[in-house]
C-alpha positions in Angstrom: 6.3 -14.9 -4.3 7.3 -11.7 -6.4 8.4 -9.1 -3.9 8.3 -5.4 -5.5 10.1 -2.3 -4.2 8.0 0.8 -4.2 9.3 4.4 -5.5 12.6 2.3 -6.4 14.2 1.9 -9.5 15.2 -2.1 -8.0 14.1 -4.4 -9.9 11.0 -6.9 -8.7 12.5 -10.6 -7.1 11.1 -13.8 -7.7 11.3 -16.4 -5.3 9.7 -19.8 -5.4 12.1 -21.7 -2.4 10.7 -22.6 1.1 13.2 -20.3 2.6 13.7 -16.9 2.0 17.0 -15.1 3.5 17.1 -11.5 3.7 20.0 -9.4 5.1 23.1 -7.1 4.0 25.5 -10.2 3.6 26.2 -11.7 0.5 25.3 -15.2 1.4 21.5 -13.7 1.8 18.9 -15.1 -1.0 17.9 -11.2 -0.8 20.8 -8.8 -0.2 19.8 -5.2 1.0 22.4 -2.5 1.7 24.3 -2.5 5.1 22.5 0.6 5.8 19.1 -0.8 5.8 19.8 -4.2 7.5 21.9 -6.5 9.6 24.2 -9.3 7.9 21.5 -11.6 8.6 17.8 -9.7 9.2 15.4 -12.3 8.5 13.8 -15.3 7.2 10.3 -15.9 5.2 9.1 -19.5 5.4 6.3 -21.7 4.1 4.2 -24.1 6.0 0.8 -24.8 6.2 -0.1 -21.7 7.7 1.7 -19.9 4.7 4.4 -17.0 5.0 6.3 -16.9 8.4 8.4 -14.2 9.0 11.3 -14.7 11.7 13.3 -11.9 12.8 16.6 -12.9 13.9 18.7 -12.5 16.6 20.3 -9.3 17.4 18.3 -7.7 14.4 16.3 -4.4 14.9 13.0 -4.4 14.5 11.1 -4.6 11.2 7.5 -3.4 10.4 4.4 -4.8 8.6 2.1 -3.0 7.3 3.1 0.3 9.5 3.3 -2.2 12.7 6.2 -3.3 14.4 7.1 -7.1 14.3 10.0 -8.2 17.6 10.1 -11.6 16.5 7.4 -13.2 14.5 4.6 -12.8 12.2 2.1 -14.4 9.5 2.2 -13.0 6.3 0.0 -12.5 3.1 0.3 -11.7 -0.4 -0.3 -7.7 -0.2 1.4 -6.8 3.0 3.8 -4.5 3.0 7.1 -5.1 4.6 9.5 -2.7 5.7 13.3 -3.1 7.2 15.2 0.3 7.5 14.2 2.4 5.1 13.7 -0.5 2.2 10.1 -0.9 1.7 8.6 -4.4 0.1 5.4 -5.5 -1.2 4.9 -8.8 -1.1 2.5 -10.1 -4.4 1.1 -13.3 -5.5 2.3 -15.0 -8.2 -0.9 -14.8 -10.2 -3.0 -11.8 -10.8 -6.3 -11.9 -10.0 -8.1 -10.3 -13.0 -10.2 -13.0 -14.9 -10.8 -15.6 -12.2 -14.1 -16.9 -11.2 -15.5 -17.6 -7.8 -18.0 -20.1 -6.5 -21.6 -18.8 -6.8 -23.3 -17.7 -3.2 -26.6 -18.5 -2.2 -28.3 -14.9 -1.6 -29.2 -16.5 2.2 -25.7 -16.8 2.8 -24.6 -13.4 1.6 -24.7 -11.9 5.4 -21.6 -14.1 6.0 -19.3 -11.9 4.1 -17.5 -9.1 5.8 -14.4 -6.9 5.4 -12.0 -6.9 8.0 -9.5 -4.0 8.4 -6.2 -5.3 9.4 -4.5 -2.0 9.1 -4.3 1.6 8.5 -7.2 4.5 10.1 -9.9 2.0 9.9 -7.9 -1.1 11.8 -9.8 -3.4 13.7 -13.0 -2.4 12.6 -15.6 -5.0 10.7 -17.3 -3.9 8.0 -20.4 -6.3 7.1 -21.6 -6.5 3.3 -24.9 -7.3 2.4 -25.9 -6.1 -0.9 -23.2 -3.6 -1.8 -20.0 -1.2 -0.1 -19.1 1.8 -1.5 -15.8 3.4 -0.7 -14.8 7.1 -1.5 -15.8 10.8 -1.1 -19.2 10.1 -1.8 -19.6 6.1 -0.2 -20.4 4.9 3.3 -16.9 4.6 3.8 -14.0 7.4 3.3 -10.8 6.1 2.3 -8.4 9.0 3.3 -4.7 8.8 1.3 -1.7 10.8 2.0 -1.6 14.3 0.3 -5.4 14.9 0.6 -6.0 12.3 -2.0 -8.6 9.6 -1.7 -10.1 6.2 -3.1 -13.1 5.2 -5.0 -13.9 1.5 -4.6 -17.1 -0.3 -4.8 -17.7 -4.3 -4.1 -20.7 -5.6 -4.6 -22.8 -9.4 -5.8 -22.9 -10.1 -9.3 -24.4 -13.3 -10.7 -23.5 -14.8 -7.4 -20.0 -13.9 -7.2 -18.4 -11.3 -4.8 -16.9 -8.4 -7.5 -14.7 -5.3 -6.8 -14.6 -2.3 -9.1 -12.3 1.0 -8.7 -11.8 4.1 -10.4 -8.2 4.4 -9.4 -5.7 4.4 -12.3 -3.5 1.1 -12.1 -0.3 3.8 -12.5 -1.6 6.0 -10.0 0.6 7.0 -7.0 -2.2 4.3 -4.6 -3.6 2.5 -6.6 -6.1 -0.5 -5.4 -4.3 -4.0 -4.9 -5.6 -7.4 -4.8 -3.0 -9.3 -2.7 -0.4 -6.9 -4.0 -1.5 -6.5 -7.5 -3.0 -3.5 -8.9 -6.2 -4.0 -10.4 -9.5 -2.0 -11.5 -11.9 -4.9 -11.4 -11.7 -8.4 -10.4 -13.9 -11.5 -8.4 -12.8 -11.6 -4.7 -12.5 -14.8 -3.2 -12.2 -15.7 0.9 -8.7 -14.7 2.3 -7.9 -12.0 -0.2 -6.5 -8.9 1.1 -7.3 -5.5 -0.8 -4.8 -2.7 -0.1 -5.0 1.1 -1.1 -2.0 3.4 0.8 -2.5 2.6 4.2 -5.5 0.8 4.1 -5.7 -3.6 4.3 -8.7 -5.1 4.5 -9.2 -8.8 4.5 -12.1 -11.0 2.6 -14.0 -12.9 5.4 -16.7 -15.0 3.9 -16.9 -18.5 5.4 -20.0 -19.2 3.1 -17.7 -19.5 -0.1 -15.2 -21.6 1.4 -15.8 -25.3 0.3 -17.5 -27.7 3.6 -15.0 -29.6 5.0 -15.4 -33.5 4.2 -16.2 -35.4 7.4 -15.1 -38.8 7.1 -16.1 -40.8 10.1 -13.4 -43.6 11.3 -14.6 -47.3 10.9 -16.8 -48.6 13.7 -14.1 -51.0 15.9 -15.3 -55.1 15.2 -16.7 -56.5 18.3 -13.6 -58.9 20.1 -15.0 -62.4 20.1 -15.2 -64.2 23.3 -12.4 -66.4 23.4 -9.7 -63.2 21.4 -11.0 -61.5 25.2 -10.2 -64.7 27.0 -6.7 -64.8 25.6 -4.9 -67.2 22.6 -6.5 -70.0 21.1 -4.3 -72.5 22.8 -4.5 -71.0 26.2 -8.6 -71.5 25.7 -8.6 -75.3 25.2 -5.8 -75.8 27.8 -8.2 -74.2 30.5 -11.1 -76.4 29.1 -8.7 -79.6 28.9 -7.9 -78.9 32.6 -11.3 -78.2 33.7 -12.3 -81.5 32.4 -9.3 -83.4 34.1 -10.5 -81.5 37.3 -14.1 -83.0 36.9 -12.7 -86.4 35.8 -10.8 -86.5 39.1 -13.5 -85.0 41.3 -15.8 -88.1 40.0 -13.2 -90.1 40.7 -13.0 -89.0 44.6 -16.6 -88.8 45.2 -16.9 -92.7 43.7 -14.4 -94.2 46.0 -15.6 -92.1 49.0 -18.9 -93.6 48.1 -17.9 -97.4 48.3 
């Protein structure tokens, strides 16, 4: 995990452990100013779901992508975390530029969509068939503060989902994928595209590997003697039955004479 501090001179913070403690006390891993946070304000832990944020007792609420969090939230690379007036951008460790993705057959492309999770378009799902353009001339306007706008295109090329933008990497509102500013890249399922206050997740089940289904072995049918009981117990029953049969035969024989 990398944490950047936008519009601040503070250096990038790197962390690769399973637990990150944030607060103003000196025993935290990431120390904030006393006026920004409580002594022990929050924890970020790593488990099978990803990064999990826990707000500690008696700490003021925090915000993830401008939404208040009182107790717990699941975090993704590209999220903006606000504690007081401190803003922290969670970034992936590896840049998305230059990576490749598995090719998707044309008939499966209808399963790809962009889900808005923050910003003015939050809650909307934008299907992607062949091409999706954002910007003043595109299908989806991306308004930004101070009257600025973003230009962004998502399209298919050689069976891969690609993105290109005209935004400068060092501009005030660069387009980011998983927190890292890019101008063009290949997109993968679960990627988060962010520009300004806007956040979009790539929902592409057709690009995800099919889970391997492993059938459990069929149970062996038990033998009758195994169901009846231990092998010694079976012979004891047989011997008892033979003795009883012999006794009955003798009684019948004596009674006949």
